[in-house]
Backbone as CSV, one residue per row, in Angstrom:
resi,resn,N_x,N_y,N_z,CA_x,CA_y,CA_z,C_x,C_y,C_z
1,MET,25.652,187.180,139.876,26.380,188.420,140.071,26.107,188.947,141.473
2,THR,27.055,189.679,141.972,26.901,190.350,143.246,27.173,191.827,143.026
3,LEU,26.184,192.670,143.292,26.331,194.092,143.053,26.683,194.820,144.343
4,HIS,27.606,195.766,144.212,28.046,196.587,145.336,27.695,198.039,145.008
5,VAL,27.096,198.755,145.969,26.663,200.133,145.740,27.458,201.085,146.629
6,GLU,27.965,202.152,146.018,28.603,203.245,146.748,27.861,204.524,146.383
7,PHE,27.835,205.485,147.299,27.212,206.769,147.004,28.252,207.864,147.123
8,GLU,28.373,208.676,146.087,29.265,209.832,146.104,28.396,211.071,146.239
9,ASP,28.435,211.678,147.407,27.600,212.811,147.763,28.176,214.100,147.194
10,SER,27.353,214.876,146.493,27.807,216.167,145.984,27.716,217.238,147.061
11,GLY,26.937,216.944,148.113,26.755,217.904,149.193,25.743,218.992,148.878
12,LYS,25.104,218.904,147.724,24.124,219.916,147.333,22.708,219.432,147.617
13,PRO,21.832,220.312,148.057,20.444,219.924,148.288,19.689,219.777,146.965
14,PRO,18.504,219.176,146.987,17.697,219.080,145.762,17.451,220.467,145.168
15,GLN,17.442,220.549,143.836,17.282,221.818,143.136,15.885,222.029,142.559
16,CYS,15.129,220.946,142.369,13.812,221.019,141.736,12.817,220.206,142.549
17,PRO,11.536,220.510,142.410,10.535,219.688,143.103,10.457,218.295,142.478
18,PRO,10.069,217.282,143.267,9.965,215.924,142.729,8.786,215.771,141.780
19,ASN,8.870,214.753,140.939,7.776,214.418,140.038,6.713,213.690,140.857
20,PRO,5.508,214.244,140.980,4.472,213.614,141.806,3.993,212.266,141.265
21,ALA,4.323,211.943,140.026,3.919,210.654,139.455,4.717,209.496,140.043
22,TYR,5.852,209.793,140.728,6.720,208.761,141.279,7.040,209.044,142.751
23,PRO,6.038,209.012,143.611,6.277,209.355,145.015,7.151,208.342,145.761
24,ASP,7.253,207.131,145.225,8.056,206.083,145.865,9.320,205.769,145.089
25,GLY,9.715,206.628,144.152,10.921,206.407,143.369,10.657,205.622,142.102
26,ILE,11.740,205.366,141.362,11.634,204.627,140.102,12.600,203.442,140.118
27,ASP,12.275,202.444,139.321,13.136,201.283,139.130,13.860,201.468,137.797
28,VAL,15.179,201.478,137.841,15.990,201.669,136.638,16.492,200.304,136.169
29,ASP,16.259,199.985,134.889,16.673,198.697,134.329,17.486,198.945,133.069
30,SER,18.778,198.650,133.127,19.633,198.816,131.947,19.942,197.481,131.274
31,SER,19.277,196.407,131.720,19.581,195.076,131.189,19.042,194.856,129.784
32,GLY,18.011,195.588,129.404,17.413,195.382,128.096,16.828,193.986,127.939
33,GLY,16.524,193.330,129.063,15.975,191.980,129.028,17.020,190.885,128.897
34,ARG,18.307,191.263,128.806,19.378,190.267,128.676,19.608,189.560,130.006
35,LEU,19.971,188.282,129.908,20.251,187.473,131.094,21.652,186.896,130.993
36,PRO,22.323,186.652,132.087,21.884,186.876,133.454,21.891,188.364,133.789
37,ALA,21.078,188.716,134.766,20.984,190.093,135.242,20.765,190.075,136.747
38,CYS,21.194,191.152,137.397,21.012,191.276,138.842,20.347,192.601,139.161
39,ARG,19.625,192.605,140.271,18.917,193.799,140.734,19.402,194.118,142.136
40,VAL,19.549,195.406,142.420,19.965,195.841,143.743,19.054,196.988,144.182
41,LYS,18.684,196.986,145.446,17.907,198.080,146.018,18.873,199.216,146.343
42,LEU,18.482,200.445,146.004,19.316,201.614,146.269,18.817,202.326,147.524
43,PRO,19.733,202.798,148.351,19.306,203.493,149.568,18.736,204.877,149.253
44,LYS,17.839,205.345,150.116,17.309,206.705,149.984,18.389,207.689,150.395
45,VAL,18.512,208.783,149.645,19.471,209.831,149.978,18.750,211.178,149.945
46,VAL,19.292,212.166,150.641,18.633,213.470,150.712,19.424,214.586,150.031
47,THR,20.535,214.228,149.383,21.316,215.207,148.636,21.545,214.685,147.220
48,THR,22.023,215.559,146.354,22.349,215.138,144.992,23.670,214.384,145.003
49,GLY,23.857,213.538,144.009,25.097,212.783,143.926,25.005,211.660,142.913
50,LEU,25.886,210.673,143.097,25.963,209.526,142.191,25.968,208.225,142.967
51,PHE,25.201,207.273,142.485,25.356,205.894,142.929,26.330,205.241,141.960
52,ILE,27.333,204.577,142.467,28.236,203.776,141.646,27.892,202.319,141.955
53,VAL,27.413,201.597,140.937,27.035,200.192,141.098,28.064,199.347,140.361
54,ARG,28.699,198.412,141.091,29.736,197.546,140.500,29.377,196.082,140.739
55,CYS,29.657,195.284,139.724,29.482,193.837,139.853,30.803,193.229,140.317
56,ASN,30.751,192.420,141.353,31.956,191.768,141.878,32.396,190.584,141.016
57,VAL,31.551,190.155,140.084,31.866,189.002,139.241,32.441,189.434,137.889
58,CYS,31.694,190.270,137.145,32.151,190.657,135.799,32.825,192.034,135.785
59,HIS,32.809,192.742,136.904,33.475,194.033,137.073,32.855,195.175,136.278
60,LYS,31.650,194.976,135.773,30.934,196.063,135.103,30.579,197.113,136.152
61,ALA,30.664,198.392,135.777,30.331,199.484,136.688,29.441,200.498,135.977
62,VAL,28.477,201.037,136.714,27.531,202.006,136.174,27.342,203.118,137.194
63,ALA,27.222,204.359,136.723,26.921,205.497,137.588,25.481,205.936,137.346
64,ILE,24.760,206.186,138.434,23.368,206.610,138.359,23.242,207.893,139.169
65,THR,22.726,208.939,138.554,22.591,210.199,139.277,21.377,210.166,140.197
66,THR,21.458,210.966,141.242,20.353,211.114,142.171,20.179,212.593,142.485
67,ALA,18.945,213.014,142.653,18.646,214.423,142.886,18.238,214.699,144.328
68,GLY,18.273,213.662,145.182,17.905,213.851,146.575,16.419,214.058,146.783
69,ARG,15.607,213.447,145.916,14.151,213.638,145.964,13.443,212.290,146.051
70,PRO,12.150,212.296,146.395,11.396,211.034,146.469,11.303,210.283,145.144
71,ASP,11.447,210.969,144.014,11.332,210.316,142.706,12.667,209.783,142.183
72,ASP,13.689,209.741,143.039,14.988,209.178,142.651,14.900,207.669,142.423
73,PRO,15.917,207.077,141.769,15.936,205.620,141.599,15.903,204.900,142.950
74,ARG,15.076,203.838,143.019,14.988,203.024,144.236,15.603,201.640,144.034
75,SER,15.775,201.257,142.759,16.452,199.986,142.454,17.121,200.106,141.100
76,PHE,18.078,199.205,140.873,18.798,199.194,139.610,19.037,197.764,139.184
77,THR,18.786,197.479,137.892,19.014,196.151,137.328,19.987,196.284,136.160
78,MET,20.999,195.408,136.135,21.918,195.396,134.994,22.265,193.972,134.620
79,ASP,22.602,193.805,133.348,22.985,192.494,132.835,24.470,192.268,133.051
80,CYS,24.872,191.013,132.981,26.266,190.627,133.163,27.053,190.964,131.898
81,LYS,28.283,191.440,132.081,29.153,191.817,130.965,29.705,190.593,130.229
82,ARG,29.720,189.433,130.881,30.322,188.257,130.250,29.497,187.704,129.138
């Protein structure tokens, strides 16, 4: 699979302080251990918004929210729809 990431910026600044337990962000995995699966690194952002992750092979798409904080998702893994 080949994952493509887009960011839709809400233009709003962070509303809450970050969780100090995750100073380097979190890894989000929606694959549930199913294979095949692909992982993509998410860019750091400073505003709230949505990451739209799409697979160029199976056309599965997922939206991931971001709060513009250090504890936001830093990677995303998803399984193939086929």
